Residue frames as qw, qx, qy, qz and C-alpha x, y, z in Angstrom:
[[0.459, 0.233, -0.646, -0.564, -128.78, -3.65, 67.60],
 [0.831, -0.100, 0.308, -0.453, -131.44, -6.34, 68.01],
 [0.285, -0.314, 0.887, 0.183, -130.10, -9.86, 67.64],
 [0.628, 0.218, -0.394, -0.635, -131.60, -11.46, 64.51],
 [0.782, -0.089, 0.570, -0.236, -133.19, -14.87, 64.72],
 [0.306, 0.486, -0.713, -0.402, -131.50, -17.30, 62.37],
 [0.928, 0.032, 0.166, -0.333, -133.13, -20.54, 61.28],
 [0.359, 0.624, -0.692, -0.048, -130.16, -22.91, 61.28],
 [0.481, -0.293, 0.776, -0.285, -130.91, -25.81, 63.61],
 [0.050, 0.038, -0.941, -0.332, -131.52, -29.28, 62.11],
 [0.656, 0.070, 0.099, -0.745, -135.06, -30.07, 61.06],
 [0.380, -0.053, 0.923, -0.020, -136.38, -33.60, 61.17],
 [0.119, -0.203, -0.782, -0.577, -138.76, -35.24, 58.70],
 [0.485, -0.174, 0.068, -0.854, -142.42, -34.31, 59.01],
 [0.913, -0.059, -0.031, -0.403, -143.53, -37.93, 58.75],
 [0.122, -0.599, 0.791, -0.033, -140.74, -40.08, 60.23],
 [0.656, -0.017, 0.729, -0.195, -142.76, -43.31, 60.15],
 [0.750, 0.606, 0.043, -0.261, -143.15, -43.13, 56.38],
 [0.367, 0.729, -0.577, -0.008, -139.42, -43.67, 55.90],
 [0.941, -0.252, 0.225, 0.032, -137.86, -47.11, 56.13],
 [0.170, 0.855, -0.480, -0.096, -134.11, -46.89, 55.78],
 [0.972, 0.028, -0.040, 0.228, -131.38, -49.28, 54.81],
 [0.223, -0.881, 0.391, 0.145, -127.77, -48.65, 55.90],
 [0.913, 0.329, -0.092, 0.225, -124.91, -49.86, 53.71],
 [0.466, 0.474, -0.414, 0.622, -121.56, -49.75, 55.51],
 [0.661, -0.700, -0.237, -0.129, -121.37, -50.20, 59.27],
 [0.625, 0.206, -0.340, 0.672, -117.94, -48.78, 60.08],
 [0.334, -0.261, -0.468, 0.775, -117.05, -46.18, 62.69],
 [0.110, 0.010, -0.063, -0.992, -118.88, -43.21, 61.20],
 [0.377, -0.339, -0.719, -0.476, -122.12, -45.15, 60.82],
 [0.298, -0.415, -0.708, 0.488, -122.79, -44.76, 64.54],
 [0.031, 0.324, 0.141, -0.935, -123.52, -41.06, 64.02],
 [0.330, -0.062, -0.593, -0.732, -125.83, -41.87, 61.10],
 [0.441, -0.358, -0.821, -0.064, -127.80, -44.25, 63.31],
 [0.190, -0.375, -0.512, 0.749, -127.93, -41.81, 66.23],
 [0.185, 0.144, -0.171, -0.957, -129.48, -39.27, 63.86],
 [0.434, -0.189, -0.720, -0.508, -132.10, -41.72, 62.59],
 [0.402, -0.389, -0.784, 0.268, -133.04, -42.79, 66.09],
 [0.090, -0.276, -0.318, 0.902, -133.34, -39.17, 67.27],
 [0.345, 0.089, -0.282, -0.891, -135.98, -38.54, 64.59],
 [0.662, 0.114, 0.596, -0.440, -137.89, -41.76, 65.18],
 [0.649, 0.512, -0.395, -0.402, -136.96, -43.07, 61.73],
 [0.896, -0.187, 0.398, -0.068, -136.69, -46.85, 61.50],
 [0.218, 0.588, -0.734, -0.258, -133.58, -48.47, 60.02],
 [0.911, 0.001, 0.176, -0.372, -134.92, -51.85, 58.91],
 [0.959, 0.176, 0.051, 0.217, -131.79, -53.36, 57.35],
 [0.188, -0.860, 0.429, 0.203, -128.00, -53.04, 57.50],
 [0.929, 0.341, -0.017, 0.140, -125.36, -54.41, 55.15],
 [0.114, -0.838, 0.531, 0.054, -121.62, -54.85, 55.60],
 [0.734, 0.357, -0.577, -0.023, -119.12, -57.36, 54.28],
 [0.206, 0.191, -0.801, 0.528, -118.17, -57.82, 57.95],
 [0.500, -0.514, -0.602, -0.352, -121.33, -59.29, 59.50],
 [0.520, -0.404, -0.534, 0.530, -120.04, -58.69, 63.03],
 [0.123, -0.044, -0.044, 0.990, -119.92, -54.95, 62.38],
 [0.380, -0.299, -0.436, -0.759, -123.50, -54.89, 61.12],
 [0.608, -0.435, -0.665, -0.003, -124.70, -57.07, 63.98],
 [0.398, -0.262, -0.426, 0.769, -123.07, -54.77, 66.54],
 [0.111, -0.053, -0.100, -0.987, -124.78, -51.74, 65.06],
 [0.513, -0.346, -0.607, -0.498, -128.09, -53.58, 64.87],
 [0.571, -0.392, -0.667, 0.275, -127.93, -54.74, 68.49],
 [0.278, -0.227, -0.315, 0.879, -127.12, -51.25, 69.76],
 [0.160, 0.163, -0.069, -0.971, -129.58, -49.19, 67.73],
 [0.686, 0.142, -0.158, -0.696, -132.26, -51.19, 65.87],
 [0.412, -0.248, 0.866, -0.139, -132.54, -54.75, 67.23],
 [0.720, 0.387, 0.516, -0.256, -135.22, -55.72, 64.71],
 [0.387, 0.742, -0.358, -0.414, -133.16, -54.75, 61.66],
 [0.969, 0.190, 0.131, 0.090, -132.10, -57.45, 59.21],
 [0.302, -0.725, 0.505, 0.359, -128.38, -57.93, 58.53],
 [0.864, 0.494, 0.093, 0.033, -126.86, -58.69, 55.12],
 [0.575, -0.443, 0.390, 0.566, -123.33, -59.18, 53.83],
 [0.332, 0.240, 0.598, 0.689, -124.40, -58.33, 50.27],
 [0.137, 0.342, 0.180, -0.912, -125.88, -54.87, 49.67],
 [0.308, -0.023, -0.650, -0.694, -127.81, -56.21, 46.68],
 [0.304, -0.379, -0.872, 0.059, -129.96, -58.26, 49.05],
 [0.073, -0.478, -0.438, 0.757, -130.77, -55.13, 51.03],
 [0.175, 0.277, -0.263, -0.907, -131.65, -53.19, 47.86],
 [0.242, -0.156, -0.857, -0.428, -133.98, -55.98, 46.73],
 [0.063, -0.442, -0.778, 0.441, -136.33, -55.30, 49.64],
 [0.033, 0.595, 0.501, 0.628, -139.42, -53.42, 48.38],
 [0.397, -0.815, -0.415, 0.078, -140.18, -51.97, 51.81],
 [0.505, -0.421, 0.004, 0.754, -136.96, -49.91, 51.93],
 [0.297, 0.908, 0.293, -0.022, -137.65, -46.39, 50.68],
 [0.214, 0.916, -0.297, 0.165, -134.16, -44.89, 51.03],
 [0.908, -0.114, -0.170, 0.365, -130.60, -45.96, 51.74],
 [0.207, -0.934, 0.291, 0.021, -127.77, -44.32, 53.63],
 [0.911, 0.277, -0.143, 0.269, -124.44, -45.41, 52.12],
 [0.341, -0.896, 0.283, -0.044, -121.48, -44.98, 54.47],
 [0.926, -0.010, 0.167, 0.338, -118.79, -47.10, 52.83],
 [0.418, -0.491, 0.287, 0.709, -115.40, -45.87, 51.59],
 [0.385, 0.714, -0.087, -0.578, -115.35, -43.62, 48.53],
 [0.016, -0.396, 0.824, 0.405, -113.33, -46.12, 46.52],
 [0.034, 0.190, 0.969, 0.154, -116.30, -48.52, 46.42],
 [0.216, 0.462, 0.553, -0.659, -119.26, -46.28, 47.22],
 [0.345, 0.383, -0.264, -0.815, -120.11, -44.92, 43.72],
 [0.307, 0.027, -0.884, -0.350, -120.86, -48.41, 42.46],
 [0.087, -0.363, -0.862, 0.342, -123.16, -49.02, 45.40],
 [0.219, 0.459, 0.187, -0.841, -124.84, -45.65, 44.83],
 [0.352, 0.235, -0.589, -0.688, -125.44, -46.68, 41.21],
 [0.226, -0.164, -0.959, -0.043, -126.92, -50.00, 42.33],
 [0.030, 0.448, 0.663, -0.599, -129.26, -48.21, 44.74],
 [0.284, 0.422, -0.097, -0.855, -130.40, -45.69, 42.14],
 [0.347, 0.108, -0.782, -0.507, -131.09, -48.46, 39.66],
 [0.205, -0.314, -0.911, 0.173, -133.18, -50.11, 42.38],
 [0.179, -0.647, -0.330, -0.663, -135.10, -46.81, 42.57],
 [0.570, -0.605, -0.424, 0.359, -134.07, -46.05, 46.13],
 [0.006, -0.964, 0.091, -0.250, -133.42, -42.51, 47.36],
 [0.831, 0.031, -0.263, 0.489, -129.75, -42.24, 48.35],
 [0.253, -0.946, 0.191, -0.064, -127.82, -40.32, 50.99],
 [0.839, 0.307, -0.257, 0.368, -124.12, -40.79, 50.21],
 [0.616, -0.645, -0.006, 0.451, -121.29, -40.26, 52.68],
 [0.298, 0.932, -0.201, -0.034, -118.74, -37.62, 51.64],
 [0.178, 0.442, -0.319, -0.819, -116.70, -37.19, 49.55],
 [0.769, 0.363, 0.206, -0.484, -119.33, -38.10, 47.00],
 [0.909, 0.368, 0.115, 0.155, -116.86, -39.30, 44.35],
 [0.506, -0.516, 0.341, 0.601, -113.22, -39.03, 43.23],
 [0.287, 0.109, 0.650, 0.695, -114.32, -38.44, 39.61],
 [0.269, 0.357, 0.160, -0.880, -116.49, -35.50, 38.51],
 [0.437, 0.136, -0.620, -0.637, -117.66, -37.27, 35.33],
 [0.313, -0.195, -0.926, 0.084, -118.77, -40.22, 37.43],
 [0.028, 0.351, 0.560, -0.750, -120.56, -37.81, 39.75],
 [0.374, 0.284, -0.171, -0.866, -122.42, -36.15, 36.90],
 [0.415, 0.011, -0.831, -0.370, -123.38, -39.58, 35.58],
 [0.199, -0.295, -0.866, 0.351, -124.88, -40.52, 38.96],
 [0.186, 0.351, 0.263, -0.879, -126.77, -37.21, 39.15],
 [0.439, 0.197, -0.476, -0.736, -128.25, -37.89, 35.70],
 [0.355, -0.101, -0.926, -0.081, -129.14, -41.47, 36.68],
 [0.006, -0.322, -0.704, 0.633, -130.98, -40.27, 39.80],
 [0.345, 0.332, -0.009, -0.878, -133.04, -37.90, 37.67],
 [0.459, 0.112, -0.712, -0.519, -133.92, -40.65, 35.18],
 [0.348, -0.187, -0.908, 0.139, -134.94, -42.98, 37.99],
 [0.370, -0.659, -0.290, -0.587, -137.00, -40.26, 39.70],
 [0.736, -0.532, -0.343, 0.240, -135.20, -40.47, 43.06],
 [0.142, -0.967, 0.180, -0.114, -133.18, -38.12, 45.27],
 [0.834, 0.112, -0.236, 0.486, -129.39, -38.26, 45.51],
 [0.245, -0.939, 0.100, -0.221, -127.90, -36.31, 48.42],
 [0.640, 0.333, -0.490, 0.489, -124.45, -36.07, 50.02],
 [0.644, -0.664, -0.338, 0.173, -123.72, -36.15, 53.75],
 [0.365, 0.466, -0.196, 0.782, -121.89, -32.80, 53.91],
 [0.514, -0.647, -0.549, 0.124, -122.64, -32.65, 57.61],
 [0.411, -0.148, -0.178, 0.882, -120.40, -29.62, 58.22],
 [0.091, -0.444, -0.335, -0.826, -123.21, -27.41, 56.91],
 [0.586, -0.664, -0.337, -0.319, -125.02, -28.03, 60.21],
 [0.556, -0.148, -0.404, 0.711, -122.01, -27.34, 62.43],
 [0.100, -0.825, -0.463, 0.307, -123.49, -24.40, 64.41],
 [0.184, -0.627, 0.162, 0.740, -121.00, -21.75, 63.24],
 [0.105, -0.051, 0.705, 0.700, -121.35, -22.76, 59.58],
 [0.013, 0.579, 0.805, 0.129, -125.11, -23.27, 59.77],
 [0.092, -0.816, -0.317, 0.475, -125.54, -19.78, 61.26],
 [0.171, -0.441, 0.406, 0.782, -123.20, -18.29, 58.63],
 [0.080, 0.188, 0.807, 0.554, -125.13, -19.88, 55.77],
 [0.034, -0.722, -0.684, 0.094, -128.45, -18.76, 57.29],
 [0.131, -0.738, -0.068, 0.659, -127.15, -15.17, 57.57],
 [0.128, -0.230, 0.601, 0.755, -125.99, -15.26, 53.95],
 [0.051, 0.419, 0.849, 0.319, -129.33, -16.65, 52.74],
 [0.080, -0.803, -0.525, 0.270, -131.21, -13.90, 54.58],
 [0.384, 0.727, 0.143, 0.550, -129.04, -11.25, 52.97],
 [0.487, -0.847, -0.120, 0.178, -127.78, -9.90, 56.31],
 [0.580, -0.441, 0.294, 0.618, -124.24, -9.60, 54.96],
 [0.404, 0.782, -0.120, -0.459, -125.14, -8.39, 51.48],
 [0.801, 0.530, -0.275, 0.038, -122.79, -9.28, 48.63],
 [0.844, -0.461, 0.118, 0.249, -119.95, -11.36, 50.05],
 [0.230, 0.892, -0.390, 0.006, -116.47, -9.84, 49.75],
 [0.306, 0.478, -0.798, 0.202, -114.28, -12.24, 51.72],
 [0.895, -0.375, -0.060, -0.233, -114.50, -15.39, 53.79],
 [0.248, 0.584, -0.709, 0.307, -111.56, -16.34, 56.05],
 [0.904, -0.367, -0.015, -0.220, -111.40, -19.59, 58.00],
 [0.327, 0.594, -0.669, 0.304, -108.28, -20.53, 59.95],
 [0.892, -0.402, -0.072, -0.193, -107.71, -23.50, 62.24],
 [0.207, 0.562, -0.749, 0.282, -104.94, -24.73, 64.53],
 [0.863, -0.299, 0.196, -0.356, -105.23, -28.17, 66.14],
 [0.227, -0.465, 0.853, 0.066, -103.42, -31.49, 66.66],
 [0.852, 0.263, -0.126, -0.435, -104.33, -34.00, 63.95],
 [0.226, 0.508, -0.831, 0.031, -101.51, -36.40, 64.84],
 [0.696, -0.081, 0.582, -0.412, -104.04, -38.85, 66.27],
 [0.833, 0.464, -0.118, -0.279, -103.79, -40.29, 62.75],
 [0.034, 0.610, -0.792, 0.004, -100.34, -41.78, 63.49],
 [0.213, -0.133, 0.965, -0.074, -100.41, -45.48, 62.69],
 [0.573, 0.456, 0.554, -0.396, -103.85, -45.32, 61.05],
 [0.574, 0.427, 0.571, 0.403, -104.80, -45.59, 57.39],
 [0.131, 0.972, 0.193, -0.030, -105.27, -41.82, 57.36],
 [0.403, -0.740, 0.345, 0.413, -101.54, -41.30, 57.90],
 [0.540, -0.013, 0.660, 0.522, -101.00, -42.69, 54.40],
 [0.367, 0.815, 0.447, 0.051, -103.24, -40.16, 52.66],
 [0.529, 0.211, 0.122, 0.812, -101.08, -37.83, 50.55],
 [0.091, -0.401, -0.057, -0.910, -103.53, -34.99, 51.09],
 [0.316, -0.391, -0.802, 0.324, -104.86, -35.85, 54.51],
 [0.054, -0.463, -0.346, 0.814, -105.56, -32.19, 55.33],
 [0.208, 0.280, -0.280, -0.894, -106.60, -30.63, 52.00],
 [0.440, -0.056, -0.735, -0.513, -108.75, -33.58, 50.93],
 [0.434, -0.328, -0.834, 0.094, -110.02, -35.74, 53.77],
 [0.234, -0.472, -0.519, 0.674, -110.35, -32.88, 56.28],
 [0.002, 0.323, -0.038, -0.946, -110.80, -29.66, 54.28],
 [0.031, -0.324, -0.786, -0.525, -113.60, -30.96, 52.04],
 [0.155, -0.722, -0.632, 0.235, -116.04, -29.54, 54.61],
 [0.170, -0.651, -0.042, 0.739, -114.46, -26.09, 54.38],
 [0.064, -0.070, 0.613, 0.784, -114.41, -26.09, 50.58],
 [0.075, -0.530, -0.817, -0.215, -118.10, -27.01, 50.75],
 [0.152, -0.763, -0.407, 0.479, -118.82, -24.01, 52.96],
 [0.147, -0.415, 0.302, 0.846, -116.91, -21.72, 50.58],
 [0.035, 0.189, 0.775, 0.602, -118.90, -23.00, 47.59],
 [0.149, -0.662, -0.730, -0.081, -122.19, -22.30, 49.35],
 [0.201, -0.690, -0.207, 0.664, -121.30, -18.91, 50.84],
 [0.037, 0.453, -0.403, -0.795, -120.33, -17.81, 47.31],
 [0.506, 0.364, 0.782, -0.014, -123.29, -19.64, 45.78],
 [0.488, 0.796, 0.357, -0.028, -123.88, -18.74, 42.13],
 [0.099, 0.929, -0.324, -0.150, -120.47, -17.14, 41.70],
 [0.952, 0.215, -0.103, 0.190, -118.01, -19.34, 39.76],
 [0.558, -0.699, 0.271, 0.356, -114.47, -19.43, 41.14],
 [0.497, 0.805, -0.304, -0.109, -111.71, -18.33, 38.78],
 [0.585, 0.433, -0.636, 0.256, -108.85, -20.15, 40.47],
 [0.795, -0.605, 0.013, -0.047, -107.63, -21.98, 43.55],
 [0.432, 0.617, -0.553, 0.356, -104.06, -21.64, 44.81],
 [0.834, -0.523, 0.015, -0.174, -103.01, -24.02, 47.57],
 [0.253, 0.600, -0.711, 0.266, -99.98, -25.23, 49.50],
 [0.912, -0.379, -0.046, -0.149, -99.35, -28.33, 51.56],
 [0.380, 0.614, -0.595, 0.352, -96.04, -28.70, 53.47],
 [0.762, -0.300, -0.521, 0.240, -94.53, -30.53, 56.42],
 [0.374, -0.915, 0.083, -0.126, -93.78, -28.84, 59.73],
 [0.202, 0.692, -0.654, 0.230, -90.12, -28.67, 60.91],
 [0.046, -0.294, 0.914, -0.275, -88.98, -32.08, 62.19],
 [0.774, 0.017, 0.087, -0.627, -92.37, -33.58, 61.41],
 [0.334, -0.244, 0.910, 0.011, -92.43, -37.36, 61.82],
 [0.663, 0.448, 0.546, -0.247, -95.61, -38.05, 59.81],
 [0.492, 0.043, 0.606, 0.624, -95.04, -38.64, 56.09],
 [0.193, 0.690, 0.566, 0.408, -97.92, -36.51, 54.81],
 [0.121, 0.341, -0.083, 0.928, -98.05, -32.68, 54.91],
 [0.275, -0.567, -0.716, 0.300, -99.82, -31.42, 58.02],
 [0.036, -0.574, -0.124, 0.808, -99.75, -27.69, 57.18],
 [0.299, 0.399, 0.687, 0.529, -101.93, -26.38, 54.36],
 [0.155, 0.551, 0.243, -0.783, -103.66, -23.31, 53.04],
 [0.330, 0.414, 0.706, 0.470, -105.76, -22.31, 50.04],
 [0.142, 0.439, 0.082, -0.883, -107.02, -19.13, 48.41],
 [0.363, 0.503, 0.756, 0.207, -110.14, -19.31, 46.24],
 [0.039, -0.285, 0.147, 0.946, -110.39, -16.38, 43.82],
 [0.355, 0.608, 0.704, -0.093, -113.88, -15.44, 42.63],
 [0.335, 0.479, 0.337, 0.738, -112.70, -12.39, 40.72],
 [0.205, -0.634, -0.034, -0.745, -114.89, -10.14, 42.87],
 [0.716, -0.586, 0.170, -0.339, -114.31, -11.98, 46.15],
 [0.392, 0.455, -0.771, 0.211, -111.80, -14.15, 47.99],
 [0.868, -0.451, -0.022, -0.205, -111.97, -17.10, 50.37],
 [0.267, 0.615, -0.681, 0.295, -108.88, -17.95, 52.42],
 [0.920, -0.339, -0.131, -0.146, -108.42, -21.20, 54.32],
 [0.176, 0.652, -0.668, 0.313, -105.59, -22.02, 56.74],
 [0.936, -0.273, -0.167, -0.147, -104.88, -25.36, 58.42],
 [0.124, 0.617, -0.702, 0.335, -102.15, -25.94, 61.02],
 [0.897, -0.212, -0.172, -0.347, -102.65, -29.55, 62.05],
 [0.751, 0.185, -0.539, 0.334, -99.30, -30.64, 63.49],
 [0.586, -0.271, -0.542, 0.537, -99.10, -30.77, 67.31],
 [0.095, -0.588, -0.018, -0.803, -100.81, -27.46, 67.95],
 [0.277, -0.112, -0.767, 0.568, -101.03, -26.98, 71.71],
 [0.203, 0.357, 0.421, -0.809, -104.06, -24.69, 71.66],
 [0.230, 0.414, 0.804, 0.359, -106.88, -25.86, 69.37],
 [0.088, 0.561, 0.192, -0.801, -108.49, -22.79, 67.86],
 [0.359, 0.481, 0.675, 0.428, -110.74, -21.74, 65.00],
 [0.022, 0.478, 0.063, -0.876, -111.31, -18.31, 63.47],
 [0.311, 0.535, 0.721, 0.312, -114.13, -17.39, 61.11],
 [0.032, 0.571, 0.103, -0.814, -114.77, -14.04, 59.45],
 [0.360, 0.483, 0.677, 0.423, -117.13, -13.27, 56.57],
 [0.036, -0.472, -0.062, 0.879, -117.28, -9.72, 55.23],
 [0.316, 0.553, 0.694, 0.335, -120.03, -8.46, 52.96],
 [0.125, 0.430, 0.210, 0.869, -121.37, -5.19, 51.61],
 [0.461, -0.653, -0.227, -0.556, -123.94, -4.93, 54.44],
 [0.672, -0.656, 0.223, -0.259, -122.23, -6.58, 57.38],
 [0.343, 0.492, -0.779, 0.183, -119.50, -8.70, 58.93],
 [0.896, -0.364, -0.030, -0.253, -119.95, -11.99, 60.78],
 [0.405, 0.535, -0.678, 0.299, -117.02, -13.25, 62.84],
 [0.822, -0.511, 0.082, -0.240, -116.22, -15.66, 65.61],
 [0.384, 0.518, -0.724, 0.244, -113.36, -17.46, 67.32],
 [0.729, -0.433, 0.341, -0.406, -113.08, -20.30, 69.78],
 [0.540, -0.295, 0.787, 0.040, -112.23, -23.94, 70.27],
 [0.113, 0.221, -0.783, -0.571, -111.88, -25.98, 67.08],
 [0.345, -0.230, -0.794, -0.445, -115.25, -26.97, 65.60],
 [0.364, -0.549, -0.711, 0.247, -116.95, -25.80, 68.80],
 [0.046, 0.225, -0.036, 0.973, -117.63, -22.09, 68.44],
 [0.114, -0.522, -0.783, 0.317, -120.31, -20.99, 70.87],
 [0.064, 0.822, 0.284, -0.489, -120.81, -17.40, 69.72],
 [0.479, 0.371, 0.374, 0.702, -120.66, -15.26, 66.59],
 [0.082, -0.610, -0.202, 0.762, -120.63, -11.48, 66.31],
 [0.381, 0.603, 0.561, 0.420, -122.67, -9.73, 63.63],
 [0.158, -0.538, -0.077, 0.825, -121.89, -6.10, 62.80],
 [0.323, 0.632, 0.547, 0.443, -123.98, -3.97, 60.45],
 [0.110, 0.446, 0.013, 0.888, -124.60, -0.22, 60.15],
 [0.567, -0.641, -0.249, -0.453, -127.19, -0.63, 62.92],
 [0.433, -0.690, 0.492, -0.308, -124.55, -1.84, 65.38],
 [0.309, 0.331, -0.890, 0.059, -123.23, -5.14, 66.73],
 [0.829, -0.269, 0.093, -0.482, -125.12, -8.17, 68.01],
 [0.088, -0.399, 0.909, -0.081, -123.84, -11.36, 69.57],
 [0.813, 0.026, -0.342, -0.470, -125.36, -14.62, 68.38],
 [0.478, -0.381, 0.751, -0.250, -125.28, -17.41, 70.96],
 [0.515, 0.260, -0.713, -0.400, -124.94, -20.67, 69.05],
 [0.797, -0.177, 0.406, -0.411, -126.91, -23.80, 69.85],
 [0.970, 0.225, 0.031, -0.087, -125.88, -27.39, 69.17],
 [0.414, -0.585, 0.626, 0.307, -122.68, -29.18, 68.19],
 [0.396, 0.460, -0.641, -0.470, -121.30, -30.54, 64.93],
 [0.432, -0.018, -0.901, -0.045, -121.54, -34.08, 66.30],
 [0.381, 0.198, 0.862, 0.270, -124.33, -35.05, 66.15],
 [0.342, 0.693, 0.277, -0.571, -126.29, -32.07, 64.78],
 [0.136, 0.508, -0.591, -0.612, -124.36, -32.27, 61.51],
 [0.021, -0.024, -0.971, -0.236, -125.67, -35.78, 60.86],
 [0.205, 0.559, 0.707, -0.382, -129.17, -34.92, 62.05],
 [0.224, 0.656, -0.064, -0.718, -129.13, -31.96, 59.67],
 [0.164, 0.323, -0.747, -0.558, -128.18, -33.97, 56.61],
 [0.023, 0.226, 0.973, 0.035, -130.58, -36.82, 57.31],
 [0.192, 0.607, 0.548, -0.543, -133.43, -34.46, 58.11],
 [0.252, 0.595, -0.249, -0.722, -132.90, -32.40, 54.95],
 [0.081, 0.158, -0.902, -0.395, -132.62, -35.58, 52.85],
 [0.063, 0.373, 0.919, -0.113, -135.87, -37.03, 54.18],
 [0.208, 0.657, 0.321, -0.650, -137.72, -33.70, 53.94],
 [0.185, 0.444, -0.508, -0.715, -136.68, -33.36, 50.30],
 [0.053, -0.120, -0.963, -0.234, -138.32, -36.75, 49.66],
 [0.081, 0.559, 0.728, -0.389, -141.49, -35.71, 51.48],
 [0.176, 0.745, 0.117, -0.633, -141.65, -32.36, 49.65],
 [0.743, 0.438, 0.430, 0.265, -140.54, -33.79, 46.29],
 [0.185, 0.972, -0.148, -0.010, -137.79, -31.20, 45.76],
 [0.693, 0.439, -0.396, 0.412, -134.06, -31.15, 45.20],
 [0.683, -0.628, -0.225, 0.299, -132.26, -31.41, 48.55],
 [0.000, 0.976, -0.217, -0.001, -129.97, -28.50, 49.47],
 [0.434, -0.565, 0.684, 0.159, -127.27, -31.14, 49.88],
 [0.874, 0.432, 0.156, -0.155, -128.02, -32.62, 46.46],
 [0.795, -0.120, 0.361, 0.473, -125.19, -34.29, 44.58],
 [0.478, 0.682, 0.249, 0.494, -125.31, -31.71, 41.78],
 [0.217, -0.954, 0.076, -0.190, -124.71, -28.99, 44.36],
 [0.751, -0.557, 0.294, 0.197, -121.87, -30.99, 45.89],
 [0.799, 0.345, 0.207, 0.446, -120.00, -31.24, 42.58],
 [0.171, 0.902, -0.072, 0.391, -119.15, -27.52, 42.90],
 [0.564, -0.757, 0.322, -0.080, -117.50, -28.20, 46.25],
 [0.891, -0.085, 0.349, 0.278, -115.51, -31.09, 44.77],
 [0.582, 0.708, 0.073, 0.393, -114.31, -28.86, 41.92],
 [0.133, -0.912, 0.270, -0.279, -112.74, -26.51, 44.48],
 [0.758, -0.505, 0.414, 0.008, -111.17, -29.37, 46.43],
 [0.879, 0.236, 0.281, 0.304, -109.75, -31.12, 43.35],
 [0.390, 0.837, -0.060, 0.380, -108.30, -27.82, 42.12],
 [0.387, -0.837, 0.344, -0.178, -106.64, -27.26, 45.51],
 [0.875, -0.241, 0.388, 0.158, -105.00, -30.70, 45.41],
 [0.745, 0.497, 0.190, 0.402, -103.65, -30.08, 41.91],
 [0.093, 0.928, -0.139, 0.333, -102.41, -26.63, 42.92],
 [0.608, -0.695, 0.383, -0.041, -100.56, -27.99, 45.95],
 [0.884, -0.004, 0.384, 0.268, -98.92, -30.61, 43.73],
 [0.629, 0.542, 0.249, 0.499, -97.91, -28.24, 40.93],
 [0.370, -0.394, -0.124, 0.832, -97.36, -24.90, 42.69],
 [0.001, -0.139, -0.408, -0.902, -99.71, -23.19, 40.22],
 [0.459, 0.218, 0.367, -0.779, -103.21, -21.70, 40.53],
 [0.082, 0.142, 0.938, 0.305, -105.80, -24.06, 39.06],
 [0.450, -0.062, -0.172, -0.874, -109.18, -23.24, 37.55],
 [0.497, 0.035, 0.759, -0.419, -111.94, -25.26, 39.25],
 [0.786, 0.440, 0.230, -0.368, -113.52, -27.81, 36.94],
 [0.509, 0.674, -0.514, -0.149, -110.37, -28.41, 34.91],
 [0.009, 0.323, -0.926, 0.196, -109.27, -31.21, 37.25],
 [0.700, -0.107, -0.399, -0.583, -111.75, -34.00, 36.68],
 [0.908, -0.273, -0.310, -0.062, -110.54, -36.61, 39.13],
 [0.119, -0.709, 0.615, -0.323, -108.30, -37.35, 42.06],
 [0.550, 0.106, -0.826, 0.069, -106.96, -40.59, 43.49],
 [0.663, -0.629, -0.227, -0.337, -108.41, -39.67, 46.85],
 [0.810, -0.206, -0.320, 0.446, -105.09, -40.02, 48.63]]
């Protein structure tokens, strides 16, 4: 079988010099946002953070000419800024997104987009009224194994999707002593949001009937939050199964298998670093050698798609309205783990984000 060519690598903006970005939030993750911008030749002209030292450090390392603000309103008041990348915490980010939309700036929001679906829909509607783009940094879509999977699905190589199974074992106990260790749903919410997003897009256009999830502690676990979790998403005519074993696994590993009416795509390897997938159809089996890595291709992918959507005046594939479907699955999983019952996506409107 001839190996198909899949278009899944990040694409940069066609006209990088037309974009002048502002960055709001200069914490740890912002470094990857700035690496992506610099790789495309896109200028970040201003940065804002309530901690000026954080913004100054990012400025000095990446864009020495950028202005630094402690108030994001001052950044948004600049007429030369065409778009903003907002990388603050979700608890405060929606208000900043609203401010940016009202200032008629295109917005790329860090994930998760919101803890409240009604608030999310309100922001989507505001972006449309203001005539600007609102996208979400779901960077997992450009992790090579997921990007190749989504490209294969879009091309119809797998046909109608029957099942999607994704299982991971790794050690997430690096969170000991950090703020993450206090998140009630560290695994199903903070971590698994990427995997729920992949499920929503593999089964694009097919509403999920229910999500059933579990979150438990491992034997003799010292961390307070559950580190073992799973979820089954029922589409009525298809199933997605997710498994997460995050407590002191000694052999980090990831398994991916998507079965459709025309073919099967599967792969296994080191966590978040699969280097090969295997595609089997009636014509035979082909091995797909994967290019790139999640970090930093994931961030290059989201920024490139965001900026291209502005240039082409279209809805970005990572648009906020698209992302609400992913949040519906995640919120339903959290409620299911708390109640022990299957939950219909969309019936849980908000989560505390913990």
